[in-house]
Each structure stands twice: as C-alpha cells, then as structure tokens.
Biopython code that builds the backbone (N, CA, C, O; Angstrom):
import numpy as np
from Bio.PDB.StructureBuilder import StructureBuilder

atoms = [
    (1, "MET", "N", (3.697, 18.322, 8.989)),
    (1, "MET", "CA", (5.045, 17.362, 9.484)),
    (1, "MET", "C", (4.596, 16.013, 8.051)),
    (1, "MET", "O", (3.382, 15.913, 7.873)),
    (2, "SER", "N", (5.003, 15.592, 7.636)),
    (2, "SER", "CA", (4.729, 14.337, 6.376)),
    (2, "SER", "C", (4.429, 12.847, 6.630)),
    (2, "SER", "O", (5.313, 12.049, 6.939)),
    (3, "ARG", "N", (2.559, 12.374, 6.414)),
    (3, "ARG", "CA", (3.504, 11.504, 7.419)),
    (3, "ARG", "C", (3.391, 10.507, 6.870)),
    (3, "ARG", "O", (3.139, 9.410, 7.368)),
    (4, "ILE", "N", (3.642, 10.894, 5.285)),
    (4, "ILE", "CA", (4.017, 9.437, 4.354)),
    (4, "ILE", "C", (5.858, 8.866, 4.797)),
    (4, "ILE", "O", (6.426, 7.787, 4.967)),
    (5, "GLY", "N", (6.251, 10.386, 4.830)),
    (5, "GLY", "CA", (7.883, 10.803, 4.802)),
    (5, "GLY", "C", (8.353, 9.841, 6.240)),
    (5, "GLY", "O", (9.355, 9.132, 6.144)),
    (6, "LYS", "N", (7.673, 9.872, 7.370)),
    (6, "LYS", "CA", (8.131, 9.437, 8.403)),
    (6, "LYS", "C", (7.796, 8.135, 8.609)),
    (6, "LYS", "O", (7.975, 7.694, 9.745)),
    (7, "LYS", "N", (7.303, 7.343, 7.682)),
    (7, "LYS", "CA", (7.799, 6.171, 7.981)),
    (7, "LYS", "C", (8.762, 5.124, 7.333)),
    (7, "LYS", "O", (8.819, 5.468, 6.153)),
    (8, "PRO", "N", (9.415, 4.209, 7.478)),
    (8, "PRO", "CA", (11.040, 4.446, 6.646)),
    (8, "PRO", "C", (10.028, 3.073, 6.154)),
    (8, "PRO", "O", (8.993, 2.626, 6.649)),
    (9, "VAL", "N", (10.787, 2.676, 5.036)),
    (9, "VAL", "CA", (10.693, 1.817, 3.552)),
    (9, "VAL", "C", (10.941, 0.570, 3.840)),
    (9, "VAL", "O", (12.122, 0.378, 3.551)),
    (10, "SER", "N", (10.526, -0.264, 4.202)),
    (10, "SER", "CA", (11.636, -1.789, 4.221)),
    (10, "SER", "C", (11.968, -2.310, 2.907)),
    (10, "SER", "O", (11.524, -1.554, 2.044)),
    (11, "LEU", "N", (12.573, -3.306, 2.427)),
    (11, "LEU", "CA", (12.950, -3.830, 1.471)),
    (11, "LEU", "C", (12.409, -5.086, 1.431)),
    (11, "LEU", "O", (12.503, -5.976, 2.276)),
    (12, "PRO", "N", (11.863, -5.085, 0.433)),
    (12, "PRO", "CA", (11.182, -6.488, -0.604)),
    (12, "PRO", "C", (12.126, -7.626, -0.367)),
    (12, "PRO", "O", (13.313, -7.336, -0.522)),
    (13, "GLN", "N", (11.802, -9.088, 0.041)),
    (13, "GLN", "CA", (12.606, -9.919, 0.134)),
    (13, "GLN", "C", (13.085, -10.243, -1.544)),
    (13, "GLN", "O", (12.346, -10.482, -2.500)),
    (14, "GLY", "N", (14.554, -10.155, -1.502)),
    (14, "GLY", "CA", (15.296, -10.542, -3.053)),
    (14, "GLY", "C", (15.015, -9.756, -3.074)),
    (14, "GLY", "O", (13.992, -9.687, -3.754)),
    (15, "VAL", "N", (15.513, -8.243, -2.408)),
    (15, "VAL", "CA", (16.008, -6.748, -3.372)),
    (15, "VAL", "C", (17.292, -6.597, -2.504)),
    (15, "VAL", "O", (17.392, -7.578, -1.767)),
    (16, "THR", "N", (17.973, -6.001, -2.392)),
    (16, "THR", "CA", (18.842, -5.397, -2.044)),
    (16, "THR", "C", (18.707, -3.769, -3.257)),
    (16, "THR", "O", (18.443, -3.306, -4.366)),
    (17, "ALA", "N", (19.268, -3.500, -1.479)),
    (17, "ALA", "CA", (19.335, -1.253, -1.803)),
    (17, "ALA", "C", (21.029, -1.158, -1.409)),
    (17, "ALA", "O", (21.817, -1.800, -0.715)),
    (18, "THR", "N", (21.070, 0.167, -2.384)),
    (18, "THR", "CA", (22.484, 0.892, -0.931)),
    (18, "THR", "C", (22.653, 2.184, -1.634)),
    (18, "THR", "O", (22.947, 2.340, -2.819)),
    (19, "VAL", "N", (22.434, 3.063, -0.763)),
    (19, "VAL", "CA", (22.422, 4.531, -0.484)),
    (19, "VAL", "C", (24.399, 4.875, -0.367)),
    (19, "VAL", "O", (25.172, 4.642, 0.563)),
    (20, "ASN", "N", (24.687, 5.585, -1.932)),
    (20, "ASN", "CA", (25.583, 5.789, -1.813)),
    (20, "ASN", "C", (25.583, 8.076, -2.173)),
    (20, "ASN", "O", (25.684, 8.486, -3.329)),
    (21, "GLY", "N", (25.472, 8.943, -1.132)),
    (21, "GLY", "CA", (25.296, 9.965, -0.814)),
    (21, "GLY", "C", (24.008, 10.125, -1.335)),
    (21, "GLY", "O", (23.234, 9.528, -0.587)),
    (22, "GLN", "N", (23.576, 10.506, -2.011)),
    (22, "GLN", "CA", (22.274, 10.896, -2.477)),
    (22, "GLN", "C", (21.592, 9.903, -3.181)),
    (22, "GLN", "O", (20.369, 9.769, -3.165)),
    (23, "THR", "N", (22.242, 9.329, -3.690)),
    (23, "THR", "CA", (21.708, 8.394, -5.291)),
    (23, "THR", "C", (21.567, 6.769, -4.521)),
    (23, "THR", "O", (22.360, 5.979, -4.009)),
    (24, "VAL", "N", (20.319, 6.802, -4.737)),
    (24, "VAL", "CA", (19.912, 5.359, -3.937)),
    (24, "VAL", "C", (19.573, 4.160, -4.876)),
    (24, "VAL", "O", (18.403, 4.202, -5.255)),
    (25, "THR", "N", (20.088, 3.405, -5.215)),
    (25, "THR", "CA", (20.514, 2.138, -6.006)),
    (25, "THR", "C", (19.817, 1.053, -5.466)),
    (25, "THR", "O", (20.199, 0.670, -4.360)),
    (26, "ALA", "N", (18.531, 0.252, -6.192)),
    (26, "ALA", "CA", (17.821, -0.788, -5.690)),
    (26, "ALA", "C", (18.184, -1.918, -7.099)),
    (26, "ALA", "O", (18.157, -1.648, -8.300)),
    (27, "LYS", "N", (18.531, -3.288, -6.390)),
    (27, "LYS", "CA", (18.928, -4.592, -7.852)),
    (27, "LYS", "C", (18.351, -5.354, -7.086)),
    (27, "LYS", "O", (18.648, -5.453, -5.895)),
    (28, "GLY", "N", (17.407, -6.029, -7.676)),
    (28, "GLY", "CA", (16.634, -7.337, -7.676)),
    (28, "GLY", "C", (16.549, -7.679, -8.605)),
    (28, "GLY", "O", (17.152, -7.168, -9.549)),
    (29, "PRO", "N", (15.282, -9.295, -8.774)),
    (29, "PRO", "CA", (15.475, -10.017, -9.746)),
    (29, "PRO", "C", (14.965, -9.687, -11.516)),
    (29, "PRO", "O", (15.012, -10.323, -12.569)),
    (30, "LYS", "N", (14.378, -8.027, -10.985)),
    (30, "LYS", "CA", (14.296, -7.930, -13.071)),
    (30, "LYS", "C", (14.963, -6.740, -13.374)),
    (30, "LYS", "O", (14.658, -5.978, -14.290)),
    (31, "GLY", "N", (16.152, -6.560, -12.350)),
    (31, "GLY", "CA", (16.843, -5.514, -12.475)),
    (31, "GLY", "C", (17.654, -4.469, -11.812)),
    (31, "GLY", "O", (18.388, -4.967, -10.959)),
    (32, "GLU", "N", (17.764, -3.197, -11.920)),
    (32, "GLU", "CA", (18.176, -2.399, -11.139)),
    (32, "GLU", "C", (18.144, -0.865, -11.438)),
    (32, "GLU", "O", (18.477, -0.442, -12.544)),
    (33, "LEU", "N", (17.763, -0.099, -10.496)),
    (33, "LEU", "CA", (17.406, 1.023, -10.896)),
    (33, "LEU", "C", (17.702, 2.033, -10.094)),
    (33, "LEU", "O", (18.240, 1.629, -9.064)),
    (34, "LYS", "N", (17.536, 3.493, -10.158)),
    (34, "LYS", "CA", (18.560, 4.431, -9.423)),
    (34, "LYS", "C", (17.682, 6.094, -9.196)),
    (34, "LYS", "O", (16.942, 6.671, -9.993)),
    (35, "PHE", "N", (17.979, 6.377, -8.258)),
    (35, "PHE", "CA", (16.796, 7.693, -7.924)),
    (35, "PHE", "C", (18.030, 8.897, -7.112)),
    (35, "PHE", "O", (18.642, 8.696, -6.063)),
    (36, "VAL", "N", (18.087, 9.905, -7.844)),
    (36, "VAL", "CA", (18.705, 10.689, -7.214)),
    (36, "VAL", "C", (18.231, 11.566, -6.264)),
    (36, "VAL", "O", (18.138, 12.686, -6.765)),
    (37, "VAL", "N", (17.777, 11.535, -4.729)),
    (37, "VAL", "CA", (17.470, 11.811, -3.562)),
    (37, "VAL", "C", (17.681, 13.951, -3.908)),
    (37, "VAL", "O", (18.825, 14.313, -4.184)),
    (38, "ASN", "N", (16.939, 14.689, -3.866)),
    (38, "ASN", "CA", (17.239, 15.899, -3.551)),
    (38, "ASN", "C", (17.918, 16.218, -2.880)),
    (38, "ASN", "O", (18.319, 15.272, -2.202)),
    (39, "ASP", "N", (18.516, 17.467, -2.531)),
    (39, "ASP", "CA", (19.603, 17.770, -1.569)),
    (39, "ASP", "C", (19.132, 18.405, -0.568)),
    (39, "ASP", "O", (19.954, 18.947, 0.172)),
    (40, "GLU", "N", (17.340, 18.553, -0.175)),
    (40, "GLU", "CA", (16.682, 19.010, 0.552)),
    (40, "GLU", "C", (16.285, 17.753, 1.614)),
    (40, "GLU", "O", (15.552, 17.778, 2.603)),
    (41, "VAL", "N", (17.124, 16.550, 0.965)),
    (41, "VAL", "CA", (16.309, 15.326, 1.907)),
    (41, "VAL", "C", (17.521, 14.954, 2.087)),
    (41, "VAL", "O", (18.422, 15.423, 1.392)),
    (42, "LEU", "N", (17.794, 13.872, 3.240)),
    (42, "LEU", "CA", (18.650, 13.158, 3.993)),
    (42, "LEU", "C", (17.899, 11.404, 3.583)),
    (42, "LEU", "O", (16.738, 11.010, 3.475)),
    (43, "VAL", "N", (18.867, 10.918, 3.487)),
    (43, "VAL", "CA", (18.314, 9.436, 3.270)),
    (43, "VAL", "C", (19.431, 8.590, 3.356)),
    (43, "VAL", "O", (20.378, 8.689, 2.576)),
    (44, "LYS", "N", (19.381, 7.876, 4.141)),
    (44, "LYS", "CA", (20.442, 6.533, 5.498)),
    (44, "LYS", "C", (19.180, 5.408, 4.905)),
    (44, "LYS", "O", (17.973, 5.240, 4.730)),
    (45, "LEU", "N", (20.815, 4.711, 4.743)),
    (45, "LEU", "CA", (19.983, 2.687, 5.384)),
    (45, "LEU", "C", (20.436, 2.355, 6.292)),
    (45, "LEU", "O", (21.651, 2.300, 6.481)),
    (46, "GLU", "N", (19.396, 1.989, 7.242)),
    (46, "GLU", "CA", (19.706, 1.341, 8.489)),
    (46, "GLU", "C", (19.214, 0.069, 8.169)),
    (46, "GLU", "O", (18.019, -0.065, 7.905)),
    (47, "GLY", "N", (20.256, -1.213, 8.156)),
    (47, "GLY", "CA", (19.403, -2.529, 7.932)),
    (47, "GLY", "C", (18.924, -2.989, 6.814)),
    (47, "GLY", "O", (19.492, -3.192, 5.740)),
    (48, "THR", "N", (17.644, -3.168, 7.193)),
    (48, "THR", "CA", (16.761, -3.486, 5.930)),
    (48, "THR", "C", (15.810, -2.530, 5.731)),
    (48, "THR", "O", (14.956, -2.780, 4.879)),
    (49, "GLU", "N", (15.747, -1.305, 6.424)),
    (49, "GLU", "CA", (14.886, -0.618, 6.000)),
    (49, "GLU", "C", (15.791, 0.735, 5.638)),
    (49, "GLU", "O", (16.888, 0.801, 6.192)),
    (50, "ILE", "N", (15.449, 1.687, 4.854)),
    (50, "ILE", "CA", (15.773, 3.080, 4.348)),
    (50, "ILE", "C", (15.494, 4.759, 4.609)),
    (50, "ILE", "O", (15.318, 5.556, 3.687)),
    (51, "ALA", "N", (15.493, 5.067, 5.857)),
    (51, "ALA", "CA", (15.379, 6.324, 6.465)),
    (51, "ALA", "C", (15.081, 7.747, 5.759)),
    (51, "ALA", "O", (16.135, 8.345, 5.539)),
    (52, "VAL", "N", (14.048, 8.376, 5.390)),
    (52, "VAL", "CA", (13.853, 9.574, 4.744)),
    (52, "VAL", "C", (13.450, 10.621, 5.797)),
    (52, "VAL", "O", (12.604, 10.511, 6.685)),
    (53, "GLN", "N", (14.503, 12.000, 5.401)),
    (53, "GLN", "CA", (14.349, 12.825, 6.892)),
    (53, "GLN", "C", (14.599, 13.941, 5.718)),
    (53, "GLN", "O", (15.317, 13.693, 4.750)),
    (54, "PRO", "N", (13.705, 15.628, 5.965)),
    (54, "PRO", "CA", (14.433, 16.384, 5.758)),
    (54, "PRO", "C", (15.499, 17.192, 6.368)),
    (54, "PRO", "O", (15.872, 16.965, 7.519)),
    (55, "ARG", "N", (15.959, 18.041, 5.709)),
    (55, "ARG", "CA", (17.426, 18.690, 6.293)),
    (55, "ARG", "C", (17.206, 19.672, 6.906)),
    (55, "ARG", "O", (17.936, 19.928, 7.864)),
    (56, "ASP", "N", (16.110, 20.562, 6.552)),
    (56, "ASP", "CA", (14.769, 21.647, 7.577)),
    (56, "ASP", "C", (14.061, 21.291, 7.106)),
    (56, "ASP", "O", (13.878, 20.398, 6.278)),
    (57, "GLN", "N", (13.176, 22.448, 7.930)),
    (57, "GLN", "CA", (11.747, 22.162, 7.742)),
    (57, "GLN", "C", (11.337, 23.106, 7.151)),
    (57, "GLN", "O", (10.480, 23.692, 7.812)),
    (58, "THR", "N", (11.641, 23.789, 5.698)),
    (58, "THR", "CA", (11.003, 24.659, 4.786)),
    (58, "THR", "C", (9.944, 23.434, 4.189)),
    (58, "THR", "O", (9.775, 22.227, 4.012)),
    (59, "LYS", "N", (9.585, 24.324, 4.092)),
    (59, "LYS", "CA", (8.158, 23.862, 2.806)),
    (59, "LYS", "C", (8.338, 22.703, 1.975)),
    (59, "LYS", "O", (7.762, 21.618, 1.893)),
    (60, "THR", "N", (9.593, 23.406, 1.206)),
    (60, "THR", "CA", (9.596, 22.686, 0.199)),
    (60, "THR", "C", (10.593, 21.026, 0.303)),
    (60, "THR", "O", (10.507, 20.005, -0.379)),
    (61, "ALA", "N", (11.428, 21.366, 1.389)),
    (61, "ALA", "CA", (11.788, 20.367, 1.809)),
    (61, "ALA", "C", (11.167, 18.979, 2.386)),
    (61, "ALA", "O", (11.468, 17.820, 2.100)),
    (62, "ARG", "N", (10.100, 19.539, 3.391)),
    (62, "ARG", "CA", (8.662, 18.510, 3.934)),
    (62, "ARG", "C", (7.811, 17.969, 2.580)),
    (62, "ARG", "O", (7.103, 16.965, 2.659)),
    (63, "ALA", "N", (7.945, 18.688, 1.413)),
    (63, "ALA", "CA", (6.797, 18.625, 0.309)),
    (63, "ALA", "C", (7.932, 17.131, -0.790)),
    (63, "ALA", "O", (7.563, 15.997, -1.095)),
    (64, "LYS", "N", (8.993, 17.676, -1.025)),
    (64, "LYS", "CA", (10.219, 16.629, -1.199)),
    (64, "LYS", "C", (10.329, 15.333, -0.252)),
    (64, "LYS", "O", (10.332, 14.150, -0.592)),
    (65, "TRP", "N", (10.405, 15.823, 0.868)),
    (65, "TRP", "CA", (10.415, 14.374, 1.820)),
    (65, "TRP", "C", (9.492, 13.201, 1.223)),
    (65, "TRP", "O", (9.991, 12.261, 0.604)),
    (66, "GLY", "N", (8.118, 13.323, 1.450)),
    (66, "GLY", "CA", (7.427, 12.346, 0.982)),
    (66, "GLY", "C", (7.498, 11.816, -0.217)),
    (66, "GLY", "O", (7.582, 10.625, -0.519)),
    (67, "MET", "N", (7.457, 12.863, -0.974)),
    (67, "MET", "CA", (7.622, 12.026, -2.742)),
    (67, "MET", "C", (8.741, 11.697, -3.009)),
    (67, "MET", "O", (8.786, 11.013, -4.032)),
    (68, "SER", "N", (10.385, 12.013, -2.195)),
    (68, "SER", "CA", (11.395, 11.426, -2.272)),
    (68, "SER", "C", (11.130, 9.504, -1.287)),
    (68, "SER", "O", (11.749, 8.449, -1.423)),
    (69, "ARG", "N", (9.903, 9.904, -0.359)),
    (69, "ARG", "CA", (9.814, 8.347, 0.151)),
    (69, "ARG", "C", (9.494, 7.906, -0.964)),
    (69, "ARG", "O", (10.221, 7.029, -1.429)),
    (70, "THR", "N", (8.492, 8.293, -1.636)),
    (70, "THR", "CA", (7.417, 7.609, -2.554)),
    (70, "THR", "C", (8.208, 7.186, -3.501)),
    (70, "THR", "O", (8.023, 5.969, -3.506)),
    (71, "GLN", "N", (9.122, 7.488, -4.462)),
    (71, "GLN", "CA", (9.577, 7.382, -5.183)),
    (71, "GLN", "C", (10.894, 6.300, -5.061)),
    (71, "GLN", "O", (11.341, 5.808, -6.097)),
    (72, "ILE", "N", (11.498, 5.954, -3.708)),
    (72, "ILE", "CA", (11.757, 4.594, -3.033)),
    (72, "ILE", "C", (11.050, 3.361, -2.882)),
    (72, "ILE", "O", (11.437, 2.193, -2.894)),
    (73, "VAL", "N", (10.083, 3.813, -2.756)),
    (73, "VAL", "CA", (9.068, 2.946, -2.945)),
    (73, "VAL", "C", (8.773, 2.022, -3.839)),
    (73, "VAL", "O", (8.761, 0.798, -3.716)),
    (74, "ASN", "N", (8.537, 2.691, -4.746)),
    (74, "ASN", "CA", (8.162, 2.621, -6.254)),
    (74, "ASN", "C", (9.412, 2.527, -6.819)),
    (74, "ASN", "O", (9.137, 2.554, -8.018)),
    (75, "ILE", "N", (10.470, 2.445, -6.744)),
    (75, "ILE", "CA", (11.910, 1.691, -7.444)),
    (75, "ILE", "C", (12.315, 0.452, -6.974)),
    (75, "ILE", "O", (13.043, -0.365, -7.537)),
    (76, "LEU", "N", (11.431, 0.346, -5.193)),
    (76, "LEU", "CA", (11.805, -1.124, -4.498)),
    (76, "LEU", "C", (10.711, -2.107, -5.889)),
    (76, "LEU", "O", (11.118, -2.983, -6.652)),
    (77, "GLN", "N", (9.859, -1.758, -5.821)),
    (77, "GLN", "CA", (8.706, -2.654, -6.378)),
    (77, "GLN", "C", (8.626, -3.335, -7.427)),
    (77, "GLN", "O", (8.051, -4.369, -7.768)),
    (78, "GLY", "N", (9.962, -1.850, -8.349)),
    (78, "GLY", "CA", (9.949, -1.883, -9.793)),
    (78, "GLY", "C", (10.884, -2.871, -10.228)),
    (78, "GLY", "O", (10.784, -3.226, -11.402)),
    (79, "VAL", "N", (11.793, -3.398, -9.502)),
    (79, "VAL", "CA", (13.245, -4.494, -9.370)),
    (79, "VAL", "C", (12.467, -5.770, -9.199)),
    (79, "VAL", "O", (12.424, -6.624, -10.084)),
    (80, "LYS", "N", (11.877, -5.876, -8.088)),
    (80, "LYS", "CA", (11.264, -6.586, -7.158)),
    (80, "LYS", "C", (10.624, -7.607, -8.262)),
    (80, "LYS", "O", (9.905, -8.537, -7.898)),
]
sb = StructureBuilder()
sb.init_structure("model")
sb.init_model(0)
sb.init_chain("A")
sb.init_seg("    ")
for serial, (resi, resn, name, xyz) in enumerate(atoms, 1):
    if name == "N":
        sb.init_residue(resn, " ", resi, " ")
    sb.init_atom(name, np.array(xyz, "f"), 0.0, 1.0, " ", f" {name:<3s}", serial, name[0])
structure = sb.get_structure()
C-alpha cells in the first residue's frame, strides 16, 4: 500500500484548486497549472485538501496512486 498516496494534499495559502473529472487545476500568484490524473486513480477535493485513491488494487493503480499525489503537490508548489 502506498504510504505517499494515503496522505491528503493540503492547499498552500494563496492557492486555489479545482477538480473537474480527472483534471486538477491549481491557480496561484505565479499562474495556473493543470494535471490530468490517470483513469486508474480517483481524485476528490474535500475542503482545503485533495484526496487521492486507487480505483482498484492492481499493481499499476497503486503505483500511479503515489505518483499522482506527488504530481499534484508539484503543481501546487509551482503556482505558489
């Protein structure tokens, strides 16, 4: 099980995020970035946190789970 993927992603101060289907959009002082999450991963915006979960327990879904969370953290830091 992914230890990285289990942690929800907190939105930094001054950054807003939206989740539309599989697309995560982050807007901040430095601009706007988008990331399209793989279909094997489910992403939800819950208040000021973004939760990422695998849709099933296949090896590839679990691998993409942690990678997707890390990419979301990177786009949030990029617009901060």
